[in-house]
C-alpha positions in Angstrom: 152.8 64.9 -108.8 155.3 67.8 -109.2 153.1 69.5 -111.9 150.0 69.1 -109.5 151.8 70.8 -106.8 152.9 73.7 -109.2 149.2 73.9 -110.4 147.8 74.0 -106.8 150.2 76.7 -106.0 149.3 78.9 -108.9 145.5 78.4 -108.3 146.0 79.3 -104.6 147.9 82.5 -105.4 145.3 83.6 -108.1 142.3 82.8 -105.9 143.9 84.7 -103.0 144.0 87.9 -104.9 140.2 87.8 -105.2 138.5 89.8 -102.3 135.7 86.9 -102.0 138.8 84.5 -101.4 140.6 86.7 -99.1 139.5 87.1 -95.6 142.1 89.9 -94.8 140.7 91.9 -98.0 137.1 91.3 -97.0 137.5 92.8 -93.7 139.3 95.9 -95.1 136.6 96.0 -97.9 133.7 95.9 -95.5 135.2 98.7 -93.5 136.1 100.8 -96.5 132.4 100.3 -98.1 130.9 101.5 -94.6 133.3 104.5 -94.5 133.0 105.6 -98.0 129.1 105.5 -98.2 128.3 106.4 -94.5 126.3 103.4 -94.3 126.4 100.2 -92.3 127.1 96.9 -94.2 123.5 95.7 -93.0 121.9 98.7 -95.1 123.1 97.4 -98.2 120.6 95.4 -100.2 121.2 92.7 -102.7 120.1 94.5 -105.6 122.2 97.6 -106.4 121.8 100.8 -108.7 125.1 102.6 -109.6 125.3 106.2 -110.7 127.7 109.0 -111.1 125.4 111.8 -110.2 123.9 113.1 -106.7 120.8 114.3 -108.7 119.7 110.5 -109.3 120.3 109.9 -105.6 117.7 112.7 -104.8 115.1 111.3 -107.1 115.4 107.7 -105.9 115.4 109.0 -102.2 112.3 111.0 -103.0 110.4 108.3 -104.6 110.7 105.9 -101.8 111.0 108.4 -98.7 114.5 107.2 -97.9 117.5 109.1 -96.4 120.7 109.8 -98.4 123.8 108.8 -96.6 127.1 110.9 -97.2 130.4 109.1 -96.5 133.9 110.1 -97.0 133.8 109.8 -100.5 130.6 108.6 -102.0 126.8 108.7 -101.1 124.2 105.8 -100.8 120.4 105.4 -100.4 118.8 102.1 -99.2 115.2 101.0 -99.6 114.5 97.9 -97.6 111.0 97.6 -99.1 112.1 97.3 -102.6 115.4 95.5 -101.6 117.5 98.1 -103.5 120.3 100.4 -102.7 121.7 103.2 -104.9 125.3 104.5 -104.7 126.8 107.4 -106.2 130.4 106.5 -106.7 131.4 109.7 -108.6 133.1 109.4 -112.0 136.0 107.4 -113.5 137.4 103.9 -114.1 139.4 103.6 -110.9 136.3 104.3 -108.7 134.2 102.1 -110.8 136.7 99.2 -110.3 136.8 100.0 -106.6 133.0 100.2 -106.0 132.5 96.7 -107.5 135.4 95.2 -105.6 133.9 96.5 -102.3 130.5 95.5 -103.4 131.7 91.8 -103.8 131.7 91.5 -99.9 128.0 91.9 -99.8 127.6 89.2 -102.8 124.9 91.3 -104.6 122.2 89.3 -106.7 122.4 92.1 -109.5 123.9 95.4 -109.9 122.6 97.8 -112.7 125.0 100.9 -113.8 122.6 104.2 -114.7 125.4 106.1 -116.6 125.5 108.8 -119.5 127.7 108.7 -122.4 128.8 110.8 -125.5 126.9 109.5 -128.6 129.3 108.8 -131.5 127.2 107.4 -134.3 125.5 110.3 -136.4 122.0 108.9 -136.1 122.1 109.3 -132.1 120.4 112.3 -130.3 120.5 113.4 -126.9 118.1 111.4 -124.7 118.6 108.0 -126.6 119.1 104.9 -124.4 122.2 102.6 -125.3 122.4 99.0 -123.9 126.2 98.2 -124.4 127.0 94.7 -125.5 130.7 95.3 -124.7 133.1 98.0 -123.7 136.5 98.8 -125.1 139.3 98.7 -122.4 141.0 101.9 -123.1 141.2 102.7 -119.4 144.0 102.2 -116.9 142.7 99.9 -114.2 141.2 96.7 -115.6 144.6 95.3 -116.5 145.3 95.0 -112.9 142.5 92.4 -112.6 142.4 90.5 -115.8 144.6 90.0 -119.0 144.3 92.4 -121.9 143.0 90.0 -124.3 139.9 89.4 -122.2 136.7 91.2 -123.6 134.8 93.3 -121.2 131.3 92.1 -121.3 128.2 92.9 -119.2 126.1 90.1 -117.7 123.9 89.1 -120.3 120.7 88.1 -118.1 120.6 91.7 -116.6 120.9 93.3 -120.1 118.0 91.0 -121.3 115.8 92.2 -118.4 116.7 96.0 -119.1 115.9 95.4 -122.8 112.6 93.9 -121.9 111.8 96.7 -119.6 112.5 99.3 -122.3 110.4 97.4 -124.7 107.4 97.3 -122.2 107.7 101.1 -121.8 107.5 101.5 -125.7 111.2 103.1 -125.5 113.5 102.7 -128.4 117.0 101.7 -127.5 120.5 101.1 -129.3 123.0 98.3 -128.8 126.7 98.3 -129.6 130.2 98.7 -128.3 131.1 101.4 -126.0 134.5 103.0 -125.7 135.7 103.4 -122.1 138.4 105.8 -121.6 140.1 108.0 -118.7 141.3 110.7 -121.3 139.6 113.8 -120.9 139.5 116.6 -123.7 139.8 113.8 -126.4 137.5 115.9 -128.3 140.3 118.2 -129.4 142.6 115.2 -130.3 142.2 114.4 -134.1 143.9 111.2 -133.9 142.0 109.9 -131.1 138.7 110.6 -132.8 139.9 108.7 -135.9 140.5 105.7 -133.8 137.0 105.9 -132.4 135.8 106.0 -136.1 137.7 102.8 -137.0 136.6 101.0 -133.9 132.9 101.8 -134.9 132.1 102.4 -131.1 128.7 103.7 -130.8 129.4 105.9 -127.7 132.2 106.8 -125.3 132.0 107.0 -121.6 134.6 106.5 -118.5 133.3 103.6 -116.5 131.7 100.6 -118.3 134.9 98.7 -119.2 136.0 98.7 -115.4 132.7 97.8 -114.2 132.2 94.9 -116.4 135.9 93.6 -116.2 136.1 93.9 -112.3 132.5 92.5 -112.0 133.4 89.4 -114.0 136.6 88.7 -111.9 134.8 89.5 -108.6 131.7 87.5 -109.4 129.3 90.3 -109.4 126.7 90.3 -112.0 126.4 93.7 -113.5 124.9 95.3 -116.5 124.5 99.0 -117.7 121.9 101.3 -119.2 123.6 104.3 -120.6 121.8 107.7 -121.4 123.2 109.8 -124.4 123.8 113.2 -122.8 125.9 114.9 -125.5 127.0 114.4 -129.0 130.9 115.2 -128.7 131.7 114.8 -132.4 129.1 117.4 -133.6 129.6 121.1 -133.8 128.7 122.6 -130.5 127.8 119.0 -129.4 129.9 118.9 -126.2 128.2 118.8 -122.9 128.0 122.2 -121.1 126.7 123.3 -117.8 123.4 124.5 -119.6 122.9 121.4 -121.4 123.6 119.0 -118.6 120.9 120.8 -116.6 118.5 120.1 -119.4 119.3 116.6 -119.5 118.9 116.2 -115.8 115.5 117.9 -116.1 114.4 115.9 -119.3 115.5 112.2 -118.8 116.7 111.6 -115.2 113.3 110.4 -114.0 112.7 108.1 -116.8 116.3 106.7 -116.6 115.9 105.7 -113.1 112.3 104.4 -113.7 113.6 101.8 -116.2 116.6 101.0 -113.8 114.3 100.4 -110.9 111.7 98.3 -112.9 114.4 96.2 -114.5 116.3 95.3 -111.1 112.9 94.8 -109.3 111.8 92.5 -112.2 114.9 90.4 -111.7 113.7 89.9 -108.0 110.2 89.2 -108.8 110.7 86.6 -111.4 113.3 84.9 -109.2 115.9 84.7 -111.9 119.0 83.1 -110.9 122.2 84.5 -112.3 124.9 82.0 -111.8 128.1 82.9 -110.3 131.2 81.0 -111.7 133.9 80.7 -109.2 137.5 80.1 -110.5 
């Protein structure tokens, strides 16, 4: 009986940390989501696209004739007809973790991150798509949510749908492990670059591990489709203002098209992505 009491207390404390089990957290999270995005909770659809770039918001809004809402920190656009919302949550693991925790209050059916990454493998070129199978947790936020030995994995069924859409569009893509870091200007750190080689990471970016880890803990099904925007290990391969402009002009529309097609296909097929509650 004593052991059961201790177990009950442990599980109660663990669950109370999670937003979906904590009424006080939920109230604050709803208020914060509305304030940060300039949107009402009722605006949010059950299928969410995440991005780091306002350019993506403009393309999405123009495609559906929707209005971009700007809050105190982020932006959002909502399409009731296609049941999809898009959020620009800016850059970095801390904001990635926060946006997932806030979105947990609306209990989305599926979330897909359309992000950019630096290609690390010598065969990659700018414009390649990467479908990450896992993310290395070299950022400072995910350890607040889950122990360090737990791998950071996307939701398999979402990645499956994205893969299917890429094949149907006749587009090639790569899979592999991406390295998530909050370390900028790592390109000038030889020891860090040697570590990347030893890991055999296919790409590097700043959000995926936080998104996947917090999504797992918060019961938010999430996947990612990354676009190779630069090749930082190659001479003159680091992204510049000019090269970034060219990437947006050349690949944004296609990236968003695949994302929308994948997330609407999940709806159309009525695929159920099971939520495990701990």
